[in-house]
C-alpha positions as CSV (number, residue, x, y, z in Angstrom):
1,M,124.9,83.3,96.1
2,I,122.8,80.2,96.5
3,P,119.1,80.2,97.1
4,L,118.3,78.7,100.5
5,L,115.9,76.0,99.0
6,Y,118.7,74.7,96.8
7,Q,121.2,74.7,100.0
8,N,118.7,72.6,101.9
9,I,118.2,69.8,98.6
10,Q,122.0,70.1,98.4
11,D,122.5,69.3,101.8
12,Q,120.4,66.1,101.6
13,I,122.0,65.3,98.8
14,A,125.4,65.4,100.1
15,Q,124.0,63.1,103.2
16,A,122.6,60.5,100.8
17,G,123.8,57.2,100.3
18,H,120.8,55.4,98.4
19,V,118.5,57.9,96.3
20,L,115.3,56.6,94.8
21,L,113.9,58.6,91.9
22,L,110.5,58.2,91.1
23,T,108.5,59.6,87.7
24,D,104.9,60.6,87.9
25,E,102.4,58.0,86.7
26,R,101.4,60.1,84.0
27,I,104.6,59.4,81.5
28,D,105.6,62.0,79.2
29,G,108.9,63.4,78.3
30,D,109.5,66.1,81.3
31,T,108.9,63.6,84.1
32,M,111.3,61.1,82.3
33,G,113.8,63.9,81.3
34,S,114.1,65.2,84.5
35,T,114.3,61.8,86.2
36,M,116.5,60.5,84.0
37,G,118.6,63.5,84.0
38,L,118.9,63.5,87.9
39,Y,120.0,59.7,87.7
40,H,123.1,60.4,85.5
41,V,123.9,63.6,87.8
42,L,123.8,61.6,91.1
43,K,124.8,58.6,89.9
44,D,128.4,60.6,88.8
45,L,128.3,62.2,92.0
46,G,129.2,58.3,93.6
47,K,125.6,58.0,94.9
48,R,124.0,54.5,94.5
49,V,120.4,55.6,92.4
50,E,117.5,53.6,91.6
51,V,114.5,55.0,89.7
52,F,111.4,53.9,89.7
53,S,108.1,53.7,87.6
54,P,104.8,52.7,88.1
55,K,103.6,52.6,84.3
56,P,105.6,51.1,81.5
57,L,107.8,53.3,79.5
58,P,106.3,54.2,75.9
59,E,108.4,53.3,72.9
60,M,108.8,57.1,72.0
61,F,111.0,57.5,75.1
62,K,113.2,54.6,74.8
63,F,116.0,56.8,73.3
64,I,116.3,58.6,76.5
65,P,120.0,57.7,78.2
66,G,119.6,55.1,81.0
67,V,115.9,54.6,81.0
68,E,117.4,50.5,80.9
69,V,117.7,50.9,84.7
70,I,113.9,51.8,85.5
71,R,112.2,49.3,87.8
72,R,108.7,48.5,88.3
73,D,108.7,46.3,91.1
74,A,107.5,47.9,94.1
75,E,110.2,45.9,96.2
76,V,111.8,48.4,95.3
77,F,110.8,50.5,98.3
78,L,111.7,48.1,100.9
79,Q,115.2,48.3,100.6
80,D,116.2,50.0,104.0
81,S,119.6,51.7,102.7
82,I,117.2,54.3,100.7
83,D,117.7,57.4,102.7
84,L,116.5,60.0,100.2
85,V,113.2,60.1,97.8
86,I,113.2,62.3,94.9
87,I,110.3,63.1,92.6
88,S,110.0,64.7,89.4
89,D,106.9,66.3,87.4
90,C,104.2,64.8,89.7
91,S,101.9,67.3,90.5
92,D,100.0,66.0,93.3
93,G,101.7,62.8,94.7
94,E,98.7,60.4,94.9
95,Y,100.2,57.2,93.3
96,I,103.0,57.5,95.9
97,K,101.1,57.2,99.1
98,N,100.6,53.6,97.9
99,F,104.4,53.2,98.0
100,L,106.1,55.8,100.7
101,P,104.4,53.8,104.1
102,T,106.1,50.4,103.1
103,M,109.3,51.7,103.2
104,P,111.3,50.6,106.1
105,R,112.0,53.8,107.6
106,K,110.5,57.2,106.6
107,V,112.8,59.1,104.7
108,P,113.0,62.9,103.2
109,L,110.9,63.2,99.8
110,V,112.1,66.0,97.8
111,V,109.8,67.7,94.9
112,F,110.8,69.1,91.7
113,D,107.7,70.3,89.9
114,H,106.6,73.3,87.9
115,H,102.6,72.4,88.4
116,A,100.5,75.5,89.5
117,S,97.9,72.9,91.6
118,N,101.0,71.2,93.3
119,P,100.3,71.1,96.9
120,L,104.0,71.0,98.2
121,Y,103.7,67.3,99.6
122,G,107.3,67.1,99.7
123,N,109.5,67.5,102.7
124,I,111.6,69.8,100.4
125,N,109.7,71.4,97.6
126,L,110.8,73.2,94.2
127,V,108.1,74.3,92.6
128,E,108.1,76.7,90.0
129,T,104.9,77.6,88.6
130,A,106.2,80.0,86.1
131,A,109.0,77.5,84.7
132,A,107.8,76.3,81.4
133,S,109.4,72.6,82.5
134,T,110.4,70.7,85.4
135,A,113.2,69.6,83.4
136,D,114.4,73.2,83.4
137,V,113.7,73.4,87.0
138,V,115.7,70.5,87.6
139,W,118.5,72.1,85.5
140,R,119.0,75.1,87.2
141,F,119.0,73.3,90.8
142,I,122.0,71.5,89.3
143,K,123.8,74.2,87.6
144,A,123.6,76.1,90.8
145,A,124.9,73.2,92.9
146,G,127.8,73.0,90.5
147,Y,127.0,69.6,89.9
148,P,129.0,67.7,87.0
149,V,126.7,67.6,84.1
150,S,127.3,64.5,81.3
151,R,126.4,64.7,78.1
152,E,123.9,62.1,79.1
153,A,122.5,64.1,81.7
154,A,122.3,67.1,79.3
155,Q,120.3,64.8,77.0
156,C,117.6,63.8,79.2
157,L,117.2,67.3,80.4
158,L,116.9,69.0,77.1
159,T,113.9,66.2,76.3
160,G,112.2,67.7,79.3
161,V,112.5,70.8,78.1
162,Y,112.0,70.4,74.6
163,T,108.8,67.8,74.8
164,D,107.0,70.1,77.6
165,T,106.9,72.9,75.3
166,D,106.6,71.0,71.8
167,V,109.9,72.6,70.7
168,F,109.2,76.3,72.0
169,T,105.7,76.8,70.4
170,T,103.8,76.5,73.5
171,A,102.7,79.5,75.3
172,N,104.2,78.3,78.7
173,T,107.9,79.0,76.8
174,T,110.2,80.9,79.0
175,I,113.3,82.7,78.2
176,A,114.7,80.8,81.0
177,A,113.6,77.7,78.9
178,L,115.4,78.8,75.8
179,E,118.6,79.7,77.9
180,A,118.5,76.3,79.7
181,S,118.1,74.8,76.3
182,A,121.1,76.4,75.1
183,E,123.2,75.7,77.9
184,L,122.5,71.7,77.7
185,V,122.9,71.7,74.0
186,K,126.3,73.4,74.8
187,L,127.0,70.3,77.3
188,G,126.8,67.8,74.3
189,A,122.6,67.4,74.0
190,D,121.2,66.5,70.6
191,P,118.3,68.2,69.7
192,K,117.6,66.4,66.5
193,T,117.5,63.1,68.5
194,I,114.6,64.3,70.5
195,V,112.7,65.7,67.6
196,R,113.2,62.6,65.4
197,C,112.8,60.1,68.0
198,H,109.9,61.5,70.1
199,M,108.0,64.2,67.7
200,M,108.4,63.0,64.1
201,N,107.9,59.0,65.0
202,R,104.1,58.7,64.5
203,S,103.0,55.5,62.9
204,V,100.6,54.8,60.3
205,N,97.6,54.0,62.6
206,A,98.3,57.0,64.7
207,L,98.2,59.2,61.9
208,R,94.7,58.0,60.6
209,L,93.5,58.3,64.4
210,W,95.0,61.8,64.3
211,G,93.0,62.4,60.9
212,L,89.8,61.1,62.4
213,V,90.0,63.1,65.4
214,F,90.2,66.7,63.3
215,G,87.6,65.3,61.1
216,R,85.4,65.8,64.2
217,L,85.8,69.3,65.3
218,F,83.0,71.3,66.8
219,Y,81.9,73.8,69.2
220,D,81.9,72.9,72.9
221,P,79.6,75.9,74.4
222,E,80.1,74.4,78.2
223,F,84.1,75.2,77.9
224,D,83.8,77.8,75.0
225,A,86.1,75.9,73.0
226,I,86.8,74.0,69.8
227,A,86.5,70.5,70.7
228,T,87.2,66.7,69.6
229,A,86.5,63.2,70.9
230,I,88.2,59.8,70.9
231,T,86.2,56.9,71.9
232,R,88.3,53.5,73.4
233,K,86.2,51.7,69.9
234,D,88.3,54.7,67.9
235,M,91.5,53.4,69.8
236,E,90.7,50.0,68.9
237,T,89.7,50.4,65.4
238,F,93.4,51.9,64.7
239,K,95.0,49.6,67.3
240,A,96.7,52.9,68.9
241,T,97.5,53.2,72.4
242,D,97.6,56.5,74.7
243,D,101.0,57.2,73.4
244,D,99.3,58.2,70.1
245,L,97.4,60.7,71.5
246,K,99.6,62.9,73.2
247,S,100.3,66.2,71.8
248,I,96.9,66.6,69.7
249,S,95.6,69.1,72.1
250,N,99.0,71.0,71.8
251,F,98.9,70.8,68.1
252,L,95.4,71.9,68.0
253,N,96.0,74.9,69.9
254,E,98.8,76.2,68.0
255,M,97.5,75.4,64.2
256,L,93.8,77.0,65.2
257,E,92.8,80.7,64.0
258,E,93.8,82.7,66.9
259,R,90.1,83.6,67.4
260,H,90.0,80.2,69.3
261,E,91.2,80.7,72.4
262,V,90.6,77.3,74.0
263,V,90.9,73.7,72.7
264,L,89.5,70.3,74.4
265,V,89.9,67.0,73.0
266,Y,87.4,64.8,75.2
267,Y,89.1,60.9,75.5
268,E,87.6,57.6,76.8
269,K,89.8,55.5,79.2
270,D,89.7,52.1,79.6
271,D,88.6,52.5,83.1
272,G,85.5,53.9,82.5
273,S,86.2,57.2,82.7
274,V,86.6,60.2,79.9
275,K,89.6,62.8,80.3
276,G,89.8,66.0,79.3
277,S,92.5,67.9,77.9
278,L,92.3,71.7,77.8
279,R,94.6,74.2,75.9
280,S,94.4,77.7,75.6
281,R,96.5,80.4,74.5
282,S,95.1,83.3,76.8
283,R,92.4,81.6,79.3
284,D,93.1,80.0,82.4
285,V,92.5,76.8,81.8
286,A,93.1,75.1,85.0
287,K,90.7,77.3,87.1
288,I,87.8,76.2,84.3
289,A,88.9,72.6,84.9
290,E,88.7,72.9,88.4
291,E,85.3,74.6,88.8
292,K,84.0,72.2,86.6
293,Y,85.4,69.0,87.5
294,G,87.7,68.9,90.2
295,G,90.5,69.0,87.3
296,G,93.6,71.2,87.7
297,G,97.3,72.0,86.0
298,H,98.7,75.0,84.4
299,K,96.8,78.2,83.5
300,L,97.2,77.5,79.8
301,A,97.1,73.4,79.7
302,A,95.2,72.0,82.1
303,G,92.9,68.5,82.5
304,F,90.1,66.8,84.3
305,K,88.4,63.4,84.9
306,I,84.8,62.2,84.7
307,P,84.5,59.0,86.2
308,N,82.0,56.3,85.1
309,A,81.3,58.0,82.0
310,R,81.2,57.6,77.7
311,L,81.5,59.6,74.8
312,V,78.2,59.8,72.6
313,E,78.1,61.5,69.2
314,Q,75.1,63.6,68.5
315,P,74.2,65.2,65.0
316,D,76.6,68.1,65.6
317,R,78.7,67.3,68.3
318,W,79.7,64.9,71.1
319,V,78.8,64.9,74.7
320,V,79.6,63.2,77.8
321,E,77.3,61.0,79.6
322,K,77.4,59.6,82.8
323,N,76.8,55.5,82.5
324,P,73.6,54.1,84.6
325,I,74.3,53.2,88.0
326,V,73.6,49.4,87.8
């Protein structure tokens, strides 16, 4: 028997003629994979479907089938024919508060997610905090609904599962994620393409930056963590992008000796803030991030942001300093 929550979402989709899909503003493989997977499935159901992303698509995700349809112009929200909005892998829904009020009429908002910090901001919220990725949450719904799944849809969804688990190497990997991946491969998804295009496709400058980052490892007593730091000057020196920073914290978490329970990567953002990316094999880093800096995320993978700050090198470590108020 189909769960009531699944049935509610299925009813909304059945009644909709024009669906708007939204990615998170923090573009990664999970938000892209789950969103574009839904795009192909809903399109094959005969729906008119559009996709909006608030940020440019990183080069590493251009292999995902269908991404050429993604729009970035806010005018997409002004269409009065839109009768359903679905957002995937967006833990807080903050950015859409600037866009949804511009719509000609209020329509149902469905949220697919797996972040424990999600405040359930949608009209219907399918949030499975134990799931390894939003993509496998979406897949279980699609499977239960009995929707047809094309090779393109399967490829998108597998991308979400693979990238959010770093190919099943992270602590959040579940049996359900493994089962979802096997089912998606049977439907035509190609794992090798994901690994080659997303995980192994690093520029020389990105690898040089990673080398610098590894050389800066130090012990951070505030978080009882092995940490490292990346400044905006580093990014400029190596002509690197924020996409080149992806997976550093996951990589360190998997590669360091088991006695190091927490890994922390600090990096300066171009908006004048310092962000921290936390990973752990056992400790609840989401709770730590929230208590210290109002951050959040998953138990074993979380982050925080310190506004108006910079990274400063000291003899044996890096520290975060607040900028003087002028």
